[in-house]
PDBQT receptor file of N, H, CA, C and O in Angstrom, charges set to zero:
ATOM      1  N   MET A   1      -7.801   0.635  10.700  1.00  0.00    +0.000 N 
ATOM      2  CA  MET A   1      -7.006   0.583   9.405  1.00  0.00    +0.000 C 
ATOM      3  C   MET A   1      -6.727   1.798   9.026  1.00  0.00    +0.000 C 
ATOM      4  O   MET A   1      -7.508   2.748   8.976  1.00  0.00    +0.000 OA
ATOM      5  N   LYS A   2      -5.569   1.773   8.747  1.00  0.00    +0.000 N 
ATOM      6  H   LYS A   2      -4.935   1.001   8.787  1.00  0.00    +0.000 HD
ATOM      7  CA  LYS A   2      -4.617   3.103   7.935  1.00  0.00    +0.000 C 
ATOM      8  C   LYS A   2      -4.583   2.897   6.538  1.00  0.00    +0.000 C 
ATOM      9  O   LYS A   2      -4.776   1.901   5.841  1.00  0.00    +0.000 OA
ATOM     10  N   ARG A   3      -4.256   4.216   6.262  1.00  0.00    +0.000 N 
ATOM     11  H   ARG A   3      -4.099   5.025   6.828  1.00  0.00    +0.000 HD
ATOM     12  CA  ARG A   3      -3.783   4.372   4.758  1.00  0.00    +0.000 C 
ATOM     13  C   ARG A   3      -2.251   4.923   4.428  1.00  0.00    +0.000 C 
ATOM     14  O   ARG A   3      -1.698   5.756   5.146  1.00  0.00    +0.000 OA
ATOM     15  N   TYR A   4      -1.726   4.424   3.406  1.00  0.00    +0.000 N 
ATOM     16  H   TYR A   4      -2.175   3.747   2.823  1.00  0.00    +0.000 HD
ATOM     17  CA  TYR A   4      -0.564   4.699   3.062  1.00  0.00    +0.000 C 
ATOM     18  C   TYR A   4      -0.302   5.191   1.802  1.00  0.00    +0.000 C 
ATOM     19  O   TYR A   4      -0.589   4.419   0.887  1.00  0.00    +0.000 OA
ATOM     20  N   VAL A   5       0.191   6.323   1.480  1.00  0.00    +0.000 N 
ATOM     21  H   VAL A   5       0.424   6.950   2.223  1.00  0.00    +0.000 HD
ATOM     22  CA  VAL A   5       0.423   7.000   0.190  1.00  0.00    +0.000 C 
ATOM     23  C   VAL A   5       1.769   7.002  -0.408  1.00  0.00    +0.000 C 
ATOM     24  O   VAL A   5       2.761   7.438   0.178  1.00  0.00    +0.000 OA
ATOM     25  N   CYS A   6       1.772   6.517  -1.556  1.00  0.00    +0.000 N 
ATOM     26  H   CYS A   6       0.967   6.163  -2.032  1.00  0.00    +0.000 HD
ATOM     27  CA  CYS A   6       2.900   6.388  -2.255  1.00  0.00    +0.000 C 
ATOM     28  C   CYS A   6       3.576   7.785  -2.568  1.00  0.00    +0.000 C 
ATOM     29  O   CYS A   6       2.979   8.608  -3.263  1.00  0.00    +0.000 OA
ATOM     30  N   LEU A   7       5.088   8.092  -1.939  1.00  0.00    +0.000 N 
ATOM     31  H   LEU A   7       5.573   7.423  -1.375  1.00  0.00    +0.000 HD
ATOM     32  CA  LEU A   7       5.488   9.255  -1.997  1.00  0.00    +0.000 C 
ATOM     33  C   LEU A   7       5.985   9.820  -3.491  1.00  0.00    +0.000 C 
ATOM     34  O   LEU A   7       6.275  10.981  -3.782  1.00  0.00    +0.000 OA
ATOM     35  N   LEU A   8       5.994   8.683  -4.312  1.00  0.00    +0.000 N 
ATOM     36  H   LEU A   8       5.759   7.740  -4.077  1.00  0.00    +0.000 HD
ATOM     37  CA  LEU A   8       6.469   9.256  -5.626  1.00  0.00    +0.000 C 
ATOM     38  C   LEU A   8       5.468   9.319  -6.674  1.00  0.00    +0.000 C 
ATOM     39  O   LEU A   8       5.716   9.922  -7.718  1.00  0.00    +0.000 OA
ATOM     40  N   CYS A   9       4.248   8.686  -6.457  1.00  0.00    +0.000 N 
ATOM     41  H   CYS A   9       4.047   8.196  -5.609  1.00  0.00    +0.000 HD
ATOM     42  CA  CYS A   9       3.203   8.909  -7.294  1.00  0.00    +0.000 C 
ATOM     43  C   CYS A   9       1.762   9.283  -6.776  1.00  0.00    +0.000 C 
ATOM     44  O   CYS A   9       0.872   9.709  -7.512  1.00  0.00    +0.000 OA
ATOM     45  N   GLY A  10       1.647   9.088  -5.518  1.00  0.00    +0.000 N 
ATOM     46  H   GLY A  10       2.370   8.742  -4.920  1.00  0.00    +0.000 HD
ATOM     47  CA  GLY A  10       0.464   9.446  -4.715  1.00  0.00    +0.000 C 
ATOM     48  C   GLY A  10      -0.808   8.277  -4.588  1.00  0.00    +0.000 C 
ATOM     49  O   GLY A  10      -1.886   8.388  -4.004  1.00  0.00    +0.000 OA
ATOM     50  N   LEU A  11      -0.297   7.217  -5.300  1.00  0.00    +0.000 N 
ATOM     51  H   LEU A  11       0.579   7.127  -5.775  1.00  0.00    +0.000 HD
ATOM     52  CA  LEU A  11      -1.397   6.123  -4.957  1.00  0.00    +0.000 C 
ATOM     53  C   LEU A  11      -1.366   5.815  -3.583  1.00  0.00    +0.000 C 
ATOM     54  O   LEU A  11      -0.353   5.715  -2.891  1.00  0.00    +0.000 OA
ATOM     55  N   VAL A  12      -2.593   5.664  -3.212  1.00  0.00    +0.000 N 
ATOM     56  H   VAL A  12      -3.416   5.745  -3.774  1.00  0.00    +0.000 HD
ATOM     57  CA  VAL A  12      -2.970   5.295  -1.487  1.00  0.00    +0.000 C 
ATOM     58  C   VAL A  12      -3.488   3.705  -1.404  1.00  0.00    +0.000 C 
ATOM     59  O   VAL A  12      -4.463   3.220  -1.979  1.00  0.00    +0.000 OA
ATOM     60  N   TYR A  13      -2.741   3.186  -0.704  1.00  0.00    +0.000 N 
ATOM     61  H   TYR A  13      -1.949   3.580  -0.237  1.00  0.00    +0.000 HD
ATOM     62  CA  TYR A  13      -3.036   1.907  -0.079  1.00  0.00    +0.000 C 
ATOM     63  C   TYR A  13      -3.707   2.069   0.973  1.00  0.00    +0.000 C 
ATOM     64  O   TYR A  13      -3.225   2.692   1.919  1.00  0.00    +0.000 OA
ATOM     65  N   ASP A  14      -4.871   1.574   1.011  1.00  0.00    +0.000 N 
ATOM     66  H   ASP A  14      -5.262   1.068   0.242  1.00  0.00    +0.000 HD
ATOM     67  CA  ASP A  14      -6.026   1.596   2.025  1.00  0.00    +0.000 C 
ATOM     68  C   ASP A  14      -6.181   0.141   2.760  1.00  0.00    +0.000 C 
ATOM     69  O   ASP A  14      -6.756  -0.801   2.215  1.00  0.00    +0.000 OA
ATOM     70  N   GLU A  15      -5.570   0.070   4.126  1.00  0.00    +0.000 N 
ATOM     71  H   GLU A  15      -5.103   0.835   4.569  1.00  0.00    +0.000 HD
ATOM     72  CA  GLU A  15      -5.680  -1.216   4.653  1.00  0.00    +0.000 C 
ATOM     73  C   GLU A  15      -7.135  -2.011   4.622  1.00  0.00    +0.000 C 
ATOM     74  O   GLU A  15      -7.285  -3.226   4.485  1.00  0.00    +0.000 OA
ATOM     75  N   ALA A  16      -7.998  -1.173   4.757  1.00  0.00    +0.000 N 
ATOM     76  H   ALA A  16      -7.876  -0.186   4.868  1.00  0.00    +0.000 HD
ATOM     77  CA  ALA A  16      -9.356  -2.048   4.583  1.00  0.00    +0.000 C 
ATOM     78  C   ALA A  16      -9.678  -2.197   3.426  1.00  0.00    +0.000 C 
ATOM     79  O   ALA A  16     -10.733  -2.824   3.329  1.00  0.00    +0.000 OA
ATOM     80  N   LYS A  17      -9.201  -1.872   2.403  1.00  0.00    +0.000 N 
ATOM     81  H   LYS A  17      -8.344  -1.362   2.482  1.00  0.00    +0.000 HD
ATOM     82  CA  LYS A  17      -9.676  -2.215   1.019  1.00  0.00    +0.000 C 
ATOM     83  C   LYS A  17      -8.698  -3.316   0.579  1.00  0.00    +0.000 C 
ATOM     84  O   LYS A  17      -9.147  -4.193  -0.160  1.00  0.00    +0.000 OA
ATOM     85  N   GLY A  18      -7.331  -3.368   0.975  1.00  0.00    +0.000 N 
ATOM     86  H   GLY A  18      -6.966  -2.655   1.575  1.00  0.00    +0.000 HD
ATOM     87  CA  GLY A  18      -6.412  -4.214   0.594  1.00  0.00    +0.000 C 
ATOM     88  C   GLY A  18      -5.921  -3.707  -0.790  1.00  0.00    +0.000 C 
ATOM     89  O   GLY A  18      -5.920  -2.540  -1.182  1.00  0.00    +0.000 OA
ATOM     90  N   TRP A  19      -5.437  -4.994  -1.557  1.00  0.00    +0.000 N 
ATOM     91  H   TRP A  19      -5.438  -5.942  -1.238  1.00  0.00    +0.000 HD
ATOM     92  CA  TRP A  19      -4.987  -4.566  -3.085  1.00  0.00    +0.000 C 
ATOM     93  C   TRP A  19      -5.467  -5.883  -4.006  1.00  0.00    +0.000 C 
ATOM     94  O   TRP A  19      -4.654  -6.505  -4.690  1.00  0.00    +0.000 OA
ATOM     95  N   PRO A  20      -6.777  -6.202  -3.943  1.00  0.00    +0.000 N 
ATOM     96  CA  PRO A  20      -7.107  -7.640  -4.579  1.00  0.00    +0.000 C 
ATOM     97  C   PRO A  20      -6.317  -7.888  -5.911  1.00  0.00    +0.000 C 
ATOM     98  O   PRO A  20      -5.904  -9.010  -6.205  1.00  0.00    +0.000 OA
ATOM     99  N   ASP A  21      -6.157  -6.951  -6.582  1.00  0.00    +0.000 N 
ATOM    100  H   ASP A  21      -6.493  -6.040  -6.344  1.00  0.00    +0.000 HD
ATOM    101  CA  ASP A  21      -5.429  -7.206  -7.889  1.00  0.00    +0.000 C 
ATOM    102  C   ASP A  21      -4.120  -7.978  -7.691  1.00  0.00    +0.000 C 
ATOM    103  O   ASP A  21      -3.629  -8.695  -8.564  1.00  0.00    +0.000 OA
ATOM    104  N   ASP A  22      -3.550  -7.759  -6.377  1.00  0.00    +0.000 N 
ATOM    105  H   ASP A  22      -3.949  -7.177  -5.668  1.00  0.00    +0.000 HD
ATOM    106  CA  ASP A  22      -2.351  -8.179  -6.237  1.00  0.00    +0.000 C 
ATOM    107  C   ASP A  22      -2.359  -9.563  -5.370  1.00  0.00    +0.000 C 
ATOM    108  O   ASP A  22      -1.369 -10.280  -5.230  1.00  0.00    +0.000 OA
ATOM    109  N   GLY A  23      -3.471  -9.779  -4.888  1.00  0.00    +0.000 N 
ATOM    110  H   GLY A  23      -4.276  -9.197  -5.001  1.00  0.00    +0.000 HD
ATOM    111  CA  GLY A  23      -3.779 -10.804  -4.064  1.00  0.00    +0.000 C 
ATOM    112  C   GLY A  23      -3.454 -10.398  -2.367  1.00  0.00    +0.000 C 
ATOM    113  O   GLY A  23      -3.071 -11.114  -1.443  1.00  0.00    +0.000 OA
ATOM    114  N   ILE A  24      -3.835  -8.735  -2.430  1.00  0.00    +0.000 N 
ATOM    115  H   ILE A  24      -4.146  -8.153  -3.181  1.00  0.00    +0.000 HD
ATOM    116  CA  ILE A  24      -3.736  -8.604  -1.060  1.00  0.00    +0.000 C 
ATOM    117  C   ILE A  24      -5.227  -8.215  -0.367  1.00  0.00    +0.000 C 
ATOM    118  O   ILE A  24      -5.871  -7.188  -0.582  1.00  0.00    +0.000 OA
ATOM    119  N   GLU A  25      -5.531  -9.151   0.384  1.00  0.00    +0.000 N 
ATOM    120  H   GLU A  25      -5.008  -9.985   0.560  1.00  0.00    +0.000 HD
ATOM    121  CA  GLU A  25      -6.995  -9.291   0.877  1.00  0.00    +0.000 C 
ATOM    122  C   GLU A  25      -7.484  -8.035   1.768  1.00  0.00    +0.000 C 
ATOM    123  O   GLU A  25      -6.817  -7.631   2.720  1.00  0.00    +0.000 OA
ATOM    124  N   PRO A  26      -8.629  -7.491   1.399  1.00  0.00    +0.000 N 
ATOM    125  CA  PRO A  26      -9.046  -6.296   2.467  1.00  0.00    +0.000 C 
ATOM    126  C   PRO A  26      -8.807  -6.664   3.706  1.00  0.00    +0.000 C 
ATOM    127  O   PRO A  26      -8.997  -7.843   4.008  1.00  0.00    +0.000 OA
ATOM    128  N   GLY A  27      -8.400  -5.847   4.556  1.00  0.00    +0.000 N 
ATOM    129  H   GLY A  27      -8.246  -4.890   4.311  1.00  0.00    +0.000 HD
ATOM    130  CA  GLY A  27      -8.260  -5.917   5.768  1.00  0.00    +0.000 C 
ATOM    131  C   GLY A  27      -6.753  -6.231   6.271  1.00  0.00    +0.000 C 
ATOM    132  O   GLY A  27      -6.427  -6.348   7.452  1.00  0.00    +0.000 OA
ATOM    133  N   THR A  28      -5.879  -6.347   5.128  1.00  0.00    +0.000 N 
ATOM    134  H   THR A  28      -6.144  -6.252   4.168  1.00  0.00    +0.000 HD
ATOM    135  CA  THR A  28      -4.393  -6.611   5.237  1.00  0.00    +0.000 C 
ATOM    136  C   THR A  28      -3.707  -5.468   5.815  1.00  0.00    +0.000 C 
ATOM    137  O   THR A  28      -3.590  -4.381   5.249  1.00  0.00    +0.000 OA
ATOM    138  N   LYS A  29      -3.298  -5.735   6.865  1.00  0.00    +0.000 N 
ATOM    139  H   LYS A  29      -3.392  -6.618   7.325  1.00  0.00    +0.000 HD
ATOM    140  CA  LYS A  29      -2.530  -4.456   7.696  1.00  0.00    +0.000 C 
ATOM    141  C   LYS A  29      -0.957  -4.250   6.696  1.00  0.00    +0.000 C 
ATOM    142  O   LYS A  29      -0.422  -5.176   6.087  1.00  0.00    +0.000 OA
ATOM    143  N   TRP A  30      -0.546  -3.097   6.731  1.00  0.00    +0.000 N 
ATOM    144  H   TRP A  30      -0.981  -2.344   7.225  1.00  0.00    +0.000 HD
ATOM    145  CA  TRP A  30       0.725  -2.641   6.062  1.00  0.00    +0.000 C 
ATOM    146  C   TRP A  30       1.772  -3.472   6.392  1.00  0.00    +0.000 C 
ATOM    147  O   TRP A  30       2.586  -3.879   5.563  1.00  0.00    +0.000 OA
ATOM    148  N   GLU A  31       1.789  -3.748   7.594  1.00  0.00    +0.000 N 
ATOM    149  H   GLU A  31       1.128  -3.417   8.267  1.00  0.00    +0.000 HD
ATOM    150  CA  GLU A  31       3.052  -4.346   8.010  1.00  0.00    +0.000 C 
ATOM    151  C   GLU A  31       3.096  -5.978   7.416  1.00  0.00    +0.000 C 
ATOM    152  O   GLU A  31       4.106  -6.660   7.242  1.00  0.00    +0.000 OA
ATOM    153  N   ASP A  32       1.585  -6.383   7.153  1.00  0.00    +0.000 N 
ATOM    154  H   ASP A  32       0.765  -5.829   7.294  1.00  0.00    +0.000 HD
ATOM    155  CA  ASP A  32       1.682  -7.811   6.732  1.00  0.00    +0.000 C 
ATOM    156  C   ASP A  32       1.757  -7.905   5.007  1.00  0.00    +0.000 C 
ATOM    157  O   ASP A  32       1.570  -8.907   4.317  1.00  0.00    +0.000 OA
ATOM    158  N   VAL A  33       2.060  -6.661   4.609  1.00  0.00    +0.000 N 
ATOM    159  H   VAL A  33       2.212  -5.847   5.170  1.00  0.00    +0.000 HD
ATOM    160  CA  VAL A  33       2.016  -6.710   3.092  1.00  0.00    +0.000 C 
ATOM    161  C   VAL A  33       3.415  -7.259   2.786  1.00  0.00    +0.000 C 
ATOM    162  O   VAL A  33       4.290  -7.070   3.631  1.00  0.00    +0.000 OA
ATOM    163  N   SER A  34       3.729  -7.967   1.577  1.00  0.00    +0.000 N 
ATOM    164  H   SER A  34       3.018  -8.121   0.891  1.00  0.00    +0.000 HD
ATOM    165  CA  SER A  34       4.920  -8.592   1.543  1.00  0.00    +0.000 C 
ATOM    166  C   SER A  34       6.005  -7.510   1.195  1.00  0.00    +0.000 C 
ATOM    167  O   SER A  34       5.760  -6.622   0.378  1.00  0.00    +0.000 OA
ATOM    168  N   GLU A  35       7.250  -7.616   1.862  1.00  0.00    +0.000 N 
ATOM    169  H   GLU A  35       7.449  -8.337   2.525  1.00  0.00    +0.000 HD
ATOM    170  CA  GLU A  35       8.310  -6.596   1.662  1.00  0.00    +0.000 C 
ATOM    171  C   GLU A  35       8.718  -6.371   0.196  1.00  0.00    +0.000 C 
ATOM    172  O   GLU A  35       9.143  -5.283  -0.193  1.00  0.00    +0.000 OA
ATOM    173  N   ASP A  36       8.568  -7.464  -0.618  1.00  0.00    +0.000 N 
ATOM    174  H   ASP A  36       8.223  -8.348  -0.302  1.00  0.00    +0.000 HD
ATOM    175  CA  ASP A  36       8.900  -7.341  -2.031  1.00  0.00    +0.000 C 
ATOM    176  C   ASP A  36       7.861  -6.629  -2.858  1.00  0.00    +0.000 C 
ATOM    177  O   ASP A  36       8.123  -6.223  -3.990  1.00  0.00    +0.000 OA
ATOM    178  N   TRP A  37       6.537  -6.461  -2.223  1.00  0.00    +0.000 N 
ATOM    179  H   TRP A  37       6.324  -6.791  -1.303  1.00  0.00    +0.000 HD
ATOM    180  CA  TRP A  37       5.446  -5.659  -2.846  1.00  0.00    +0.000 C 
ATOM    181  C   TRP A  37       5.802  -4.433  -3.523  1.00  0.00    +0.000 C 
ATOM    182  O   TRP A  37       6.613  -3.648  -3.031  1.00  0.00    +0.000 OA
ATOM    183  N   VAL A  38       5.253  -4.245  -4.583  1.00  0.00    +0.000 N 
ATOM    184  H   VAL A  38       4.594  -4.883  -4.982  1.00  0.00    +0.000 HD
ATOM    185  CA  VAL A  38       5.842  -2.656  -5.394  1.00  0.00    +0.000 C 
ATOM    186  C   VAL A  38       4.309  -2.025  -5.551  1.00  0.00    +0.000 C 
ATOM    187  O   VAL A  38       3.229  -2.612  -5.615  1.00  0.00    +0.000 OA
ATOM    188  N   CYS A  39       4.611  -0.678  -5.586  1.00  0.00    +0.000 N 
ATOM    189  H   CYS A  39       5.489  -0.201  -5.534  1.00  0.00    +0.000 HD
ATOM    190  CA  CYS A  39       3.339   0.046  -6.397  1.00  0.00    +0.000 C 
ATOM    191  C   CYS A  39       2.946  -0.145  -7.369  1.00  0.00    +0.000 C 
ATOM    192  O   CYS A  39       3.804   0.113  -8.213  1.00  0.00    +0.000 OA
ATOM    193  N   PRO A  40       1.922  -0.533  -7.847  1.00  0.00    +0.000 N 
ATOM    194  CA  PRO A  40       1.350  -0.907  -9.211  1.00  0.00    +0.000 C 
ATOM    195  C   PRO A  40       1.135   0.230 -10.230  1.00  0.00    +0.000 C 
ATOM    196  O   PRO A  40       0.852   0.009 -11.407  1.00  0.00    +0.000 OA
ATOM    197  N   GLU A  41       1.293   1.507  -9.686  1.00  0.00    +0.000 N 
ATOM    198  H   GLU A  41       1.524   1.688  -8.729  1.00  0.00    +0.000 HD
ATOM    199  CA  GLU A  41       1.405   2.348 -10.709  1.00  0.00    +0.000 C 
ATOM    200  C   GLU A  41       2.875   2.798 -10.931  1.00  0.00    +0.000 C 
ATOM    201  O   GLU A  41       3.104   3.397 -11.981  1.00  0.00    +0.000 OA
ATOM    202  N   CYS A  42       3.837   2.592 -10.116  1.00  0.00    +0.000 N 
ATOM    203  H   CYS A  42       3.650   2.105  -9.262  1.00  0.00    +0.000 HD
ATOM    204  CA  CYS A  42       5.124   3.226 -10.429  1.00  0.00    +0.000 C 
ATOM    205  C   CYS A  42       6.327   2.642  -9.985  1.00  0.00    +0.000 C 
ATOM    206  O   CYS A  42       7.457   3.131  -9.982  1.00  0.00    +0.000 OA
ATOM    207  N   ASN A  43       5.906   1.426  -9.575  1.00  0.00    +0.000 N 
ATOM    208  H   ASN A  43       4.988   1.028  -9.578  1.00  0.00    +0.000 HD
ATOM    209  CA  ASN A  43       6.900   0.483  -8.998  1.00  0.00    +0.000 C 
ATOM    210  C   ASN A  43       7.873   0.825  -7.962  1.00  0.00    +0.000 C 
ATOM    211  O   ASN A  43       8.977   0.281  -7.956  1.00  0.00    +0.000 OA
ATOM    212  N   ALA A  44       7.533   1.697  -7.082  1.00  0.00    +0.000 N 
ATOM    213  H   ALA A  44       6.636   2.139  -7.087  1.00  0.00    +0.000 HD
ATOM    214  CA  ALA A  44       8.113   2.215  -5.957  1.00  0.00    +0.000 C 
ATOM    215  C   ALA A  44       7.947   0.753  -4.996  1.00  0.00    +0.000 C 
ATOM    216  O   ALA A  44       7.151  -0.172  -5.153  1.00  0.00    +0.000 OA
ATOM    217  N   GLY A  45       8.835   0.907  -4.131  1.00  0.00    +0.000 N 
ATOM    218  H   GLY A  45       9.482   1.658  -4.003  1.00  0.00    +0.000 HD
ATOM    219  CA  GLY A  45       9.076  -0.068  -2.974  1.00  0.00    +0.000 C 
ATOM    220  C   GLY A  45       8.312   0.215  -1.754  1.00  0.00    +0.000 C 
ATOM    221  O   GLY A  45       8.003   1.401  -1.636  1.00  0.00    +0.000 OA
ATOM    222  N   LYS A  46       7.943  -0.543  -0.849  1.00  0.00    +0.000 N 
ATOM    223  H   LYS A  46       8.194  -1.506  -0.945  1.00  0.00    +0.000 HD
ATOM    224  CA  LYS A  46       7.345  -0.096   0.348  1.00  0.00    +0.000 C 
ATOM    225  C   LYS A  46       7.943   1.039   1.096  1.00  0.00    +0.000 C 
ATOM    226  O   LYS A  46       7.351   1.909   1.735  1.00  0.00    +0.000 OA
ATOM    227  N   GLU A  47       9.332   0.869   0.890  1.00  0.00    +0.000 N 
ATOM    228  H   GLU A  47       9.813   0.163   0.371  1.00  0.00    +0.000 HD
ATOM    229  CA  GLU A  47       9.814   2.139   1.831  1.00  0.00    +0.000 C 
ATOM    230  C   GLU A  47       9.510   3.557   1.144  1.00  0.00    +0.000 C 
ATOM    231  O   GLU A  47       9.842   4.583   1.739  1.00  0.00    +0.000 OA
ATOM    232  N   ASP A  48       8.981   3.608   0.097  1.00  0.00    +0.000 N 
ATOM    233  H   ASP A  48       8.711   2.775  -0.386  1.00  0.00    +0.000 HD
ATOM    234  CA  ASP A  48       8.475   4.728  -0.324  1.00  0.00    +0.000 C 
ATOM    235  C   ASP A  48       6.901   5.451  -0.180  1.00  0.00    +0.000 C 
ATOM    236  O   ASP A  48       6.383   6.413  -0.748  1.00  0.00    +0.000 OA
ATOM    237  N   PHE A  49       6.472   4.591   0.759  1.00  0.00    +0.000 N 
ATOM    238  H   PHE A  49       6.893   3.810   1.221  1.00  0.00    +0.000 HD
ATOM    239  CA  PHE A  49       5.081   4.806   1.215  1.00  0.00    +0.000 C 
ATOM    240  C   PHE A  49       5.114   5.445   2.527  1.00  0.00    +0.000 C 
ATOM    241  O   PHE A  49       6.021   5.107   3.288  1.00  0.00    +0.000 OA
ATOM    242  N   GLU A  50       4.272   6.310   2.906  1.00  0.00    +0.000 N 
ATOM    243  H   GLU A  50       3.535   6.584   2.288  1.00  0.00    +0.000 HD
ATOM    244  CA  GLU A  50       4.325   6.734   4.191  1.00  0.00    +0.000 C 
ATOM    245  C   GLU A  50       2.562   6.897   4.690  1.00  0.00    +0.000 C 
ATOM    246  O   GLU A  50       1.578   7.231   4.031  1.00  0.00    +0.000 OA
ATOM    247  N   MET A  51       2.705   6.526   6.032  1.00  0.00    +0.000 N 
ATOM    248  H   MET A  51       3.504   6.255   6.568  1.00  0.00    +0.000 HD
ATOM    249  CA  MET A  51       1.152   6.531   6.521  1.00  0.00    +0.000 C 
ATOM    250  C   MET A  51       0.530   8.051   6.686  1.00  0.00    +0.000 C 
ATOM    251  O   MET A  51       1.088   8.903   7.377  1.00  0.00    +0.000 OA
ATOM    252  N   VAL A  52      -0.406   8.227   6.133  1.00  0.00    +0.000 N 
ATOM    253  H   VAL A  52      -0.859   7.535   5.572  1.00  0.00    +0.000 HD
ATOM    254  CA  VAL A  52      -1.115   9.524   6.242  1.00  0.00    +0.000 C 
ATOM    255  C   VAL A  52      -2.648   9.266   6.562  1.00  0.00    +0.000 C 
ATOM    256  O   VAL A  52      -3.246   8.226   6.285  1.00  0.00    +0.000 OA
ATOM    257  N   GLU A  53      -3.217  10.437   7.221  1.00  0.00    +0.000 N 
ATOM    258  H   GLU A  53      -2.732  11.282   7.445  1.00  0.00    +0.000 HD
ATOM    259  CA  GLU A  53      -4.419  10.563   7.797  1.00  0.00    +0.000 C 
ATOM    260  C   GLU A  53      -5.128  11.561   6.678  1.00  0.00    +0.000 C 
ATOM    261  O   GLU A  53      -4.832  12.740   6.488  1.00  0.00    +0.000 OA
ATOM    262  N   ILE A  54      -6.193  10.747   5.951  1.00  0.00    +0.000 N 
ATOM    263  H   ILE A  54      -6.434   9.788   6.105  1.00  0.00    +0.000 HD
ATOM    264  CA  ILE A  54      -6.668  11.409   5.082  1.00  0.00    +0.000 C 
ATOM    265  C   ILE A  54      -8.253  11.695   5.497  1.00  0.00    +0.000 C 
ATOM    266  O   ILE A  54      -8.974  12.365   4.757  1.00  0.00    +0.000 OA
TER     267      ILE A  54
């Protein structure tokens, strides 16, 4: 499982936790998140996220 950070606001998407508020179940890999999903904090697109080691 990896983590991805929004380069605009710093929100972290953790594959292990998913994003249940948007219907993304825990364990959902980043590549399986819908291409039209946007950051719930700043509305940035997936292209504005980068994989990081935390």
